[in-house]
C-alpha atoms as one frame of an Amber mdcrd trajectory, in Angstrom:
protein
 -39.372 100.277 -66.347 -39.865 100.825 -70.046 -41.606  98.069 -72.013 -41.953
  97.928 -75.752 -44.146  94.873 -75.523 -44.662  91.429 -74.064 -45.723  88.660
 -76.407 -47.245  85.408 -75.236 -47.202  82.667 -77.826 -48.445  79.117 -77.848
 -46.586  76.502 -79.824 -46.814  73.073 -81.370 -43.899  70.715 -81.858 -43.901
  69.165 -85.319 -41.016  67.245 -86.835 -38.714  68.614 -84.165 -39.551  72.198
 -85.024 -41.618  74.434 -82.802 -44.265  76.543 -84.469 -45.546  79.480 -82.475
 -48.382  81.878 -82.973 -49.069  85.041 -80.992 -51.869  84.484 -78.478 -51.706
  87.809 -76.621 -49.684  90.957 -77.059 -49.202  93.282 -74.118 -48.117  96.563
 -75.666 -48.937 100.176 -76.399 -52.131 101.918 -75.341 -53.862  98.677 -74.262
 -50.956  97.427 -72.092 -52.497  98.326 -68.729 -55.930  97.008 -69.765 -54.373
  93.521 -69.601 -53.498  93.806 -65.892 -55.067  94.170 -62.462 -53.484  96.717
 -60.141 -52.815  94.926 -56.833 -53.382  96.971 -53.666 -52.625  94.454 -50.907
 -49.834  94.777 -48.358 -46.444  93.786 -49.713 -45.992  90.057 -48.993 -42.238
  90.596 -48.543 -42.901  93.342 -45.960 -41.193  96.033 -48.003 -41.778  99.725
 -47.398 -44.154 100.108 -50.353 -47.772 101.096 -50.846 -49.282  99.429 -53.917
 -51.968 101.704 -55.352 -54.948 101.189 -57.658 -54.990 102.249 -61.288 -56.794
 105.572 -60.717 -54.290 106.609 -58.033 -51.347 105.456 -60.139 -52.622 107.435
 -63.107 -53.290 110.591 -61.081 -49.781 110.413 -59.571 -48.154 109.749 -62.966
 -46.790 106.357 -61.826 -47.335 104.977 -65.323 -47.520 106.326 -68.829 -47.902
 105.206 -72.435 -46.359 107.509 -75.015 -45.731 106.676 -78.669 -46.395 103.009
 -77.847 -43.741 103.033 -75.115 -44.929 101.823 -71.693 -43.262 103.339 -68.632
 -43.939 102.824 -64.947 -42.202 103.456 -61.656 -42.623 104.732 -58.118 -43.643
 108.025 -56.578 -40.400 110.001 -56.445 -41.960 113.392 -55.772 -43.223 112.851
 -52.219 -41.752 111.696 -48.923 -42.968 108.176 -48.213 -45.120 107.594 -45.142
 -47.549 105.004 -43.758 -47.173 101.719 -45.668 -44.397 103.230 -47.779 -43.651
 104.728 -51.163 -46.502 104.583 -53.689 -45.837 102.118 -56.478 -47.683  99.665
 -58.712 -47.810  95.879 -58.685 -49.461  94.315 -61.730 -51.021  90.874 -62.206
 -52.157  89.782 -65.661 -55.880  89.216 -66.063 -55.200  86.126 -68.179 -53.670
  82.938 -66.802 -51.390  80.714 -68.858 -50.377  77.092 -68.340 -47.706  76.994
 -71.061 -46.199  79.087 -73.813 -43.283  81.202 -74.901 -42.961  84.664 -73.383
 -40.959  87.418 -75.088 -40.204  90.467 -72.946 -38.677  93.497 -74.653 -37.265
  95.979 -72.110 -35.561  99.202 -73.072 -34.727 100.210 -69.492 -34.752  98.716
 -66.026 -33.948 100.405 -62.703 -30.308 100.469 -61.715 -28.961  98.356 -58.903
 -29.535 100.782 -56.018 -30.795 100.472 -52.461 -34.568 100.341 -52.276 -35.325
  98.996 -55.765 -36.938  95.639 -56.497 -37.738  95.365 -60.211 -39.220  91.949
 -60.974 -40.974  89.888 -63.648 -42.491  86.718 -62.183 -44.742  83.877 -63.268
 -46.897  82.487 -60.457 -49.297  79.595 -60.054 -53.053  80.027 -59.490 -52.721
  79.591 -55.713 -49.659  81.752 -55.117 -47.410  81.254 -53.237 -48.371  77.607
 -52.602 -48.442  76.605 -56.277 -45.067  78.083 -57.043 -43.313  81.018 -58.598
 -40.751  81.407 -61.355 -38.671  84.569 -61.014 -37.540  85.494 -64.525 -36.209
  88.919 -63.566 -35.598  89.910 -59.974 -33.095  92.454 -58.790 -33.178  93.421
 -55.140 -31.428  96.508 -53.786 -27.763  96.515 -54.841 -27.642  93.076 -56.507
 -25.285  93.109 -59.458 -26.842  90.037 -61.128 -30.333  88.836 -61.927 -31.773
  86.451 -59.326 -33.510  83.805 -61.481 -35.245  81.443 -59.057 -37.976  78.814
 -58.826 -40.050  78.542 -55.640 -42.592  75.874 -54.720 -44.906  75.155 -51.834
 -44.586  72.087 -49.651 -45.252  68.906 -51.651 -45.194  70.666 -55.021 -43.285
  68.736 -57.692 -43.000  69.511 -61.377 -42.697  65.842 -62.357 -45.955  64.948
 -60.603 -47.697  68.161 -61.662 -49.449  68.282 -58.289 -49.086  71.990 -57.601
 -52.623  73.204 -56.919
């Protein structure tokens, strides 16, 4: 995936108009400083091996060049063990509200074995919910925008802990 940047903005409603200011910008050379590299087993039981930042960097699984962020999977080696080396990122900052702007210049094609995704999750994932903003699995021809919640979680009651 190629990212130009992700902006997170907080806003105030005033006289029916929303005013936003940039809170965080995920872009350029500092992009990966804003994330943790997850290394746990894939919760969907996919054939993937999520690696730490040092491994990802040494295997050229991500890059920042001229402000352009790129990341992907290991395509040079035959997958074994837990699966193909890849990265799974979780932001170091948590947000309870805001406006998110995602600027993509490329996303993987709809082919078998891909699962590009951009999700928002609650603090006790998966029990506190998940909003799938971008999710394309295998040969899907359309984005799978979805909201998931745990048992007893309601948005009206705001009891998703």
